[in-house]
C-alpha positions in Angstrom: 0.0 -0.1 37.0 -1.9 -2.2 39.5 -2.8 -5.8 38.6 -5.7 -7.6 40.4 -5.9 -11.3 39.7 -8.9 -13.4 40.8 -9.7 -17.0 40.3 -13.3 -18.3 39.9 -14.1 -21.9 40.9 -10.5 -23.0 41.5 -7.5 -22.1 43.8 -4.9 -20.0 42.2 -1.2 -20.5 43.1 1.3 -17.7 43.7 3.2 -19.1 40.7 0.2 -18.5 38.5 -0.3 -15.0 39.8 3.4 -14.3 39.0 3.0 -15.7 35.5 0.0 -13.4 34.8 1.8 -10.3 36.1 5.0 -11.2 34.2 3.1 -11.8 31.0 1.2 -8.5 31.3 4.4 -6.6 32.0 6.0 -8.0 28.9 3.0 -7.6 26.6 2.0 -4.1 27.7 5.6 -2.7 27.8 5.8 1.0 27.7 2.0 1.4 27.5 1.9 0.3 31.1 2.8 3.8 32.4 -0.6 5.0 31.2 -2.6 2.2 32.7 -4.2 2.6 36.1 -5.4 -0.9 36.8 -5.7 -4.2 35.1 -8.2 -6.8 36.3 -7.7 -10.4 35.4 -10.3 -13.2 36.0 -9.3 -16.8 35.7 -11.8 -19.7 35.6 -11.8 -23.4 34.9 -14.9 -24.5 33.0 -15.7 -28.2 33.4 -17.0 -29.1 30.0 -17.3 -32.8 30.7 -16.0 -35.4 33.2 -12.6 -35.5 31.3 -12.5 -32.2 29.5 -12.0 -28.7 31.0 -11.3 -25.3 29.5 -9.3 -22.6 31.2 -10.6 -19.1 30.6 -8.8 -15.8 31.1 -10.5 -12.4 31.0 -8.4 -9.2 31.0 -9.8 -5.7 31.5 -7.4 -2.7 31.2 -8.5 0.6 32.8 -7.3 4.1 32.3 -8.5 6.5 34.9 -11.4 4.2 35.9 -12.5 3.8 32.3 -12.2 0.3 30.7 -10.4 0.7 27.4 -9.6 -2.9 26.5 -11.4 -6.1 27.3 -10.2 -9.5 26.0 -10.8 -13.1 26.6 -8.7 -16.2 25.9 -9.6 -19.9 26.3 -7.6 -23.0 26.1 -7.2 -26.4 27.8 -3.9 -25.1 29.2 -3.7 -22.2 31.8 -0.7 -20.6 30.2 -2.1 -20.6 26.7 -5.4 -19.0 27.9 -3.5 -16.2 29.7 -1.2 -15.8 26.7 -4.1 -15.3 24.3 -6.0 -12.9 26.5 -3.0 -10.8 27.4 -1.8 -10.6 23.8 -5.3 -9.5 22.6 -5.4 -6.8 25.3 -2.0 -5.6 24.3 -3.0 -5.4 20.6 -6.1 -3.3 21.5 -4.0 -1.0 23.6 -1.4 -0.5 20.8 -4.3 0.4 18.5 -5.6 2.9 21.1 -2.1 4.4 21.5 -1.4 4.5 17.8 0.3 1.6 15.9 2.5 0.4 18.8 3.7 3.8 19.8 4.3 4.2 23.5 2.3 7.4 23.8 -1.4 8.1 23.1 -2.3 10.0 19.9 -2.4 13.7 20.2 -5.0 15.4 18.0 -3.9 18.6 16.4 -6.2 21.6 17.0 
């Protein structure tokens, strides 16, 4: 599984990239062997002079086809990543069948 992390309108630190990759690895678990690429976009929306909102978008791809897209927002970077990654993992578990590690096989 290849993870591409990009930051929009702020500088991302190596520690933040490590956190995103670690969180994705834990959340996706055994499903990760079926995933070709995960794209993560992080942004900091300045809502006012004193308030900002961190956003995290996660797109999971199998063979070039996007199968899960999720978004999380929170004032805290870690909370935004946590929400988006968990939503993507939930969608993948639904695709792969109730948390099973392998995709559903349809009987002929």
